[in-house]
C-alpha positions in Angstrom: 3.0 9.3 34.9 4.3 12.6 36.3 2.6 15.8 35.1 4.3 19.1 34.7 2.6 22.5 34.4 3.6 24.5 31.3 2.3 27.6 29.5 1.3 27.2 25.8 -0.4 29.4 23.2 -3.0 27.7 21.1 -5.6 28.8 18.5 -8.8 30.2 20.0 -11.0 27.7 18.0 -9.0 24.8 19.4 -9.4 26.1 22.9 -13.1 26.4 22.3 -13.3 22.8 20.9 -11.4 21.5 24.0 -13.9 23.4 26.3 -16.8 21.9 24.4 -15.3 18.4 24.8 -15.1 19.0 28.5 -18.7 20.3 28.6 -19.8 17.2 26.7 -18.0 14.9 29.2 -15.4 13.7 26.6 -12.6 14.9 28.9 -12.3 15.8 32.6 -10.4 19.1 31.8 -8.9 21.1 29.0 -5.5 19.8 30.2 -6.7 16.2 30.0 -8.1 16.9 26.4 -4.8 18.4 25.3 -2.8 15.7 27.0 -4.8 13.1 25.1 -4.3 14.9 21.8 -0.5 15.0 22.4 -0.5 11.3 23.2 -2.5 10.6 20.0 0.0 12.7 18.0 3.0 10.8 19.6 1.3 7.5 18.8 0.7 8.6 15.2 4.3 9.6 14.8 5.5 6.3 16.3 3.2 4.4 13.8 4.4 6.4 10.9 8.0 5.8 11.8 7.3 2.1 12.0 5.6 2.2 8.7 8.5 4.0 7.1 10.9 1.4 8.5 8.7 -1.4 7.2 8.6 0.2 3.7 12.4 0.7 3.8 12.9 -3.0 4.7 10.5 -4.1 2.0 12.2 -2.0 -0.6 15.7 -3.1 0.5 14.6 -6.7 -0.1 12.3 -6.4 -3.2 13.2 -3.0 -4.8 11.6 0.4 -4.8 7.8 0.5 -4.8 6.8 2.3 -8.0 3.9 4.8 -8.5 2.3 2.2 -10.9 2.3 -0.4 -8.1 0.7 2.1 -5.7 -1.9 3.1 -8.2 -2.7 -0.6 -9.0 -3.1 -1.4 -5.3 -5.4 1.6 -4.9 -7.5 0.4 -7.8 -7.7 -3.1 -6.4 -8.6 -1.8 -2.9 -11.4 0.4 -4.4 -12.8 -2.7 -6.2 -12.6 -4.8 -3.1 -14.3 -2.1 -1.0 -17.1 -1.8 -3.5 -17.7 -5.6 -3.5 -17.7 -5.5 0.3 -20.2 -2.6 0.4 -22.5 -4.5 -2.0 -22.3 -7.7 0.0 -22.9 -5.9 3.3 -26.0 -4.1 1.9 -27.3 -7.5 0.6 -26.8 -9.1 4.0 -28.4 -6.2 5.8 -31.4 -6.3 3.4 -31.7 -10.1 4.0 -31.7 -9.6 7.8 -34.3 -6.9 7.6 -36.5 -9.1 5.4 -36.1 -11.9 7.9 -36.8 -9.8 10.9 
């Protein structure tokens, strides 16, 4: 992809973080670090747009998603995550005992 030189103003702490990333070998340059951050932001925007479209399509077919439905889904997700965490800890303990 073609690169173009520009001038930008960024917060000092962000510039320091970019410099630290370069020093740590996480990026080849501050420009590369910023380019990756912009690419990540663009991808995040694309995914949020797609999610918004999917929700709009769902609501057009099944009706508006209510706050109660969202809260119920969150509750069920927390319960499922807790069950998974307990099962994972049990499997890990069994592996450690068997090792």
